[in-house]
N, C-alpha and C positions, 0 to 999 in steps of 0.2 A: 263659250263660258257663261254659266248662269250668274246672274247678279248676286244670288244668295251665296254661291260658292266663293265668289270673289270677296264679298263682304265679310264672310267668316274668316277667310284666309288673311285678309288685310287687317281686320280689326281686333282679332283675339289671339293671333298666333304669329309672333315674330319668329324668325329662324332661331333654333336652339343654338346657343353659343358653342362653337367648335374650335379646336386648335387650328391654326393656319389661316384663319379668316382674314388676317391683315398682312399675310405674306405677299411681298411684291416680287415679280420676276422680270428679267430683261426681255425686250422685244428686239428682233433682228433689225427692225426698221428704226430703232433708236428709242431711248427712254425706258421707263418701267411702268408696270400696271399691276394692280392687285390680282393675284392668281384666282381664276375661276375653276375650282375643283369640281368637275362634272364627270367623275369616274367612280361614283359611290358604289356601283355594282361590283367593282373589283375590290376596293378597300375604302370604307368610309372614314373620314377623319374622326379623331377622338373627340367626344363631347368634353367641353371644358369641365363639366361636373365630374366626369370619369377621371380626367387628369388630376383634378384637385383631390379627389378621394384617394387616388393612388399615391400622389405626392405626400398626403398627410399620413398614410400608412407606411410608406417606404422606410422611415427610420426604425420602425418597429418590426420589420421583416425578420422572420425566423423560421426554423424548420417546423414541420407539422407532424402531429400524431406521435412523435417519439420523444420530444424534448420536455424536460421538467421545468425549464426556465420560464420566466414570465413572457418573454417575447415568443417563445415556441407555443405556449398555451394561447396567447393572444392570436397568433397566426392560425392555429388550429381552429379556434372559434370563428375567425373570419372566413376561413376556407369552408367549414361546414355550414355556416350561416349563408354563405354564397350559394351553396347547393340548395338550401331551403328557398332562397329568394328566386332562383331560377325555376324551381318546381312551381312556385306560386305564379310566376310570370307566364309559364307554359300551361297552367291549369292542369297539372299532373294529378293522377289518381293517387290514392293513399299508398298503394303498394308499388308504385312506379319507382324506378331508380333514375338518378341523374348522375351520369358519368362525365367527368371533365376530360376533354381530349385536346388535340391541337387545332382542330378545324372541322368543317363539315366533311371534308375528304377523309380525315382520320376517323371521324365518327362512323361513317358508312363502311370504311374498311374494317373497323372493329366489329360492326354488326355482321358483315360478310364472313368474318372469321368465326362468328358465333352461330352460323346457320346450322341447323340439324342436318344429318346426312340425307342425301337425296332431295334436298330442298330445291324447289323450282322457283325461279325469280322472274318476274314480269316487269319490264321497264320500257318506257317509250323511247324511241330514238331521239326525241326532243330534249332529253335530259342533258344537264351539264356533265362533263366527264367525271366529276366527283361522285355522281350517282349512276352513271352509265357503266363505269369500268370496274368497280371493286368486286364483282360477283364471279370471278374467274373459276372458283371451285364448285360452282352450282350449275344446275341446268337452267340456262338463261333463254328466255324468249324476248326478243326485241320487237316491240310493237311499232307499226307505222305511225307517222305524224298524223294526228287527227285534224280535221278542218273546223271543228267546233267542240265546245265542252260536252255537248250531248254525244257527239261521235266518239269522244275519248272514253266515256263511260261504256258505250255500246261495244267499242273495240276491246276493252278490258273484259267485259262480260263474256264475249265470244271466246276470247283466249282462255279464260278461266274454265269455261264450260268444256272446252276441248282438251284440257290438259291431261297428260298421261301420267306415267309412273304410279300405277296402283299399288297399294300396300294393304294386304289382308282384306281385299275386297273394296277398299276405299281409296283415298288419295293420300299421297305423302304431303309433307309440309310445303307451303308455298308463301312467297312474299312478293308484294307489289311495292315498287319504289317509284315515287312520283314527286315532282317539284310542286311547291305551292305557288310560285310566281316565276315565270321564265326569266333567266338571266339575259336573254336576247331580246325578247319582245316586251317583257314586263307584264304579259297577260296572266291573269289569275286562273288557276286550274280548279275544277270542281271537286275539291278534296272530300267534302262530306259524301257526295254521290259515289266517288271512287272508293272511299272507305266502305260504304254500304255494299257496293258490288263485291269488293274483296271478301268481306266477312260473310256475305251470302253464299259464297263458294268455298268457304273454309280457309281462306287465305288471310294472312296478316298484311299490314301496310305500314311503310315507313315514309314519313314526310320530310323531304329536303326543304327546309324552311330558310335556307341561307338568304334568299332574296325576299321572302315574305315577312319574316320576323322583324326586320327593321322598319317595315312600313305599315303592317297591320297586326292586330292582336292575334295570337296563335294559342289555341287551347286544345291540348291533347284530348281532354274529356269531351269538349263540345264537338270537335271534328271527328271524334271517335277513331283516331289513328292509334296504332300500336307503339310507334316510336316517332320521335321528331329529332332532327339534327340541324344544327346551325353553327355559324362561326362568329366569334367575337369581333373579328376585323371588319365584318360587314354591319355589325350592330353598334358601331361607334366606340368599340373597345379593342383597338388593335394591339393587343398585348400577347398574342400567340396562344389563344385558348379557344376551345370549342365545346360543344355539348352534344351528347347523345342521351335522350331521356325517353323512358317508356317502360314497357313490360320487363320484368326481372327474370322470367324463367329461362329464356334462351341464353341470356347473359350469365346467369348463375350456373347453368349446366355446361357452358363452354370452357375450354381451356383458357387461361388468362391471355389477354391480348399480348402482353409483355410479361415475361417471367422475371421476378426480382423482388426486392424489398418493398413492403407496403401491400403487395398483392398476396403475400403469404401470411397465414396465421401462425403456423408452426412448422419448423423444419427439423428433422432428426436424422442422424446417421443410422444406417442399417448395419447389421453384423457382417453382411457380405460386402460392405464398403460403399454401398450406394446411399441414396438420400431419399427419404420420404417427405412429401410436402403436403400440408393441409392448407388449401387456399381459402381466402375469404369468400363469402357468398354475397357480400354487399358490393356497392359500386367500387370499393377499393380493389376488388378482384382484377379490374381492368385499368388500374391507375398506378402501376408499379413505378418505383423510383420516386424521387422528390417531385411533388406536383408543382405546377405553375400557379402558385398561390396568388401572385399579382394578377395573372391573367384571369383566374376565376373571380377574384374580387372585382376586377374591372368589368367583367360581364354582368355581375350582380349590380354594380353601380349603374350601368347602362340600362338594365331592366327597370331599376327604380326610377331613373330619370325619364324614360319613355312613358312609364305608367303614370307618373306624376304629371307629366305634360298633357296626357290624355290623348289616346289614339283617335278619338272622334275629331278633335281639333287638328291633329297632325295629318290625318288622312284628308281632311277638307283643304288644308293649305297645299298639300302635295297635289291634290287633284287640280287645284288652281294653277300650279306650275305646269302640270302635264298638259292642260288645255292651252296654256300660253305657248308652250313649245310646239305642240301639234298644230296649232293655228298658224304659227310662224312658218313652220316647214311646209304647210299646205299651200302657202303663197309662192313657193318656189317650184315651178313645174318639173325641174330637173331632179328633184328629190323624191325618192320612193321609200316610204316607211315600211318596214317589214312586219308582217303580222300573220299569225296562224288562224285566229278566230275572227278577224275582221275589225273594222274601225270602232265599232261600238262595244267591243269587249272591255270589261273592267280591267284595270292594270295598275301597276305601281310605277314609280318614276324611273323606268328603264325603257329607252327608245333606240332602236337600231334602224339604220337607213343606208341607202347608197345614193350617190350623186352621179347622174349621167355624165359620161365624159371624163370622170375623175377617177384616178387611182385612190382608193380609200386611205391608204397610208399617207399619200401626198396631202390629201385634204386634212387629215388629222394633224399632220406635222405643221401645216400652215395655220390651223387654228391655234396651235400652241405657240409657234414662233412669232406670229404676227399679231395675235390677239390675247395671248396669255390664258388660253382656255385649254384645260386638260380633259380629253376624252379618250376613248379606247378604239382601236381599229384592229381588225383581224377576224377570227372565227370564234373568239370568246370561250374557248374550252368547251364548245358545243358544236363540233365540226359537222356531224350529220344534220343537225337542225339548221344551221346557217346555210349549208349547201342545198338543203331542201327548199328553204325560203328563197334563195337566190336562183334556184334552178340550174346550178352549175356543178360540174365535176371538179375534183381536185386538179389544179393546174399550176403553172409557174407564174409567180407574181411578176408583173412588169416593173420596169424601173420607175421609181417614184417621181421622176421629173417629167413624165409623160403620162397620158391617159393609160389606164391599165387595160382597157379594151377599146377596140374600134367601135364607132357608133353602131348600136344594135346588138353588139355582143354582150355576154353576161359578165357581171362582176364576179371576182373570185373571193372577195371578202367584203366586210361592211364596216360602218362607223357606229359606235354606240355612245350615246349621251345618257348619263344617269345622275340622279340627284335625290335629296331626301330632306330630313328634318333640319339640317344646318345650311341649306342652300338659300341665299338671298335672291330676291327678284332680279337684281342687277345682273347676276351671273347668267340666268337663262335669257334675259333680254340681250345681253352682249353676245351670247351664243347665236341666237336667232339672227341678229343683225350681221354677225360675222359670216354665217352661212349665205345669207343673201348677197353680201358684198363679194365673197369669193366666187360664187357662181356667176355673178354679173360681171365682175371686173378681172377675175383671175387672181392668182397669187402675186404678191409684190416682190417676192424673192425667188431665187433659184434653189432647187433642192436636188439631193443626190441620195443614192442608196449606200449605206454604210453598215456592215455587219447585219444585213437583213432589215435594217430600219431606215426610214426616210428622215433625213436630217437636212438643215439648211446648208447650202454649199458655201464654202469659205474661199475667198480669193477669186 
């Protein structure tokens, strides 16, 4: 860790206040401890700022777009202003649309439903299932895991150059889907270079920014991507909302994602008894039903809070925490940190690892029950990537009270620690110390498998 990084992190940026920072949890060994939430990559806690904004608005909640009353008009203004705030946060172009969805998964399924006929989709096997699986109606090419950012660009360029499905002497539409930061390794992907490669071959590109947007600034314009998707629950706004932002044409030309009120501009009966529908060509086309006003407002609040805190400062402090965790894990020979691009690759605060001789679920359960530390274990909804990193095929998970594999055999899953703007130093320090103690001394308690999960044994 550099002196300058540590100095910046400690002197100018305390953790941003989040809900749950003072919650205590019981330990199986007796007593209680303040909970160390180190599973940000799954769901980050709500920023206190977001909670306060939502609480202040909640009494004024009303229906949007249709009501004549004061609360309805206020809610409509908040909802549409939230759209503008998100557009500014993402550096959207003037003619881009911002569609509110339920999550990144929902956003990418929406885009998948809007693909033109005969569209080819290119996606690396390293993607989260949210961006790996929605493209069922398209011609999908799954690309092998690259060993470096440069190799990722070269792999994509070759695949695009070789693509088929000619139309009128040219090529049909194509879409590249890629993550900005891996939800398994935390490594940053070369988005600008991948976007340039996609556009050079006549393809479009959508950025899965679920893990990138909470940690680094994301600009549709600067990265030159066609769309970006992210989730509120990873951006410190866990109120059930997400975003798909970018080019309007495919969205405007597609059938509405959901058919219903709000998506329709005019509905008339025909003389034959049927119904004619004129759909909106704005973002409302894909926002049928009563929208999640509070979720959208919460995302906008989080966007403002992160912008005001300053990403330069947030990134510096997070890098300080990353280096602290990686240095601590490097002191434990039994720990192997998973990586595609190597130790020097830039990354966000997401680190996955395995511990020799330990079942990963057992290790994660001991961290929780004996130290009050919440991490994630498993395949992290990125099964092909984790299996590639582990060099293992799907298998049967061992009982959590014993090692998952004999010495020398490969692990079947991994442990993930993740953190962000609300993480205090003490949480990562406790985590590093707990890893060292568990590896050195073993668990203090007995554990058993219950409903597929490792839990402390009772009695």
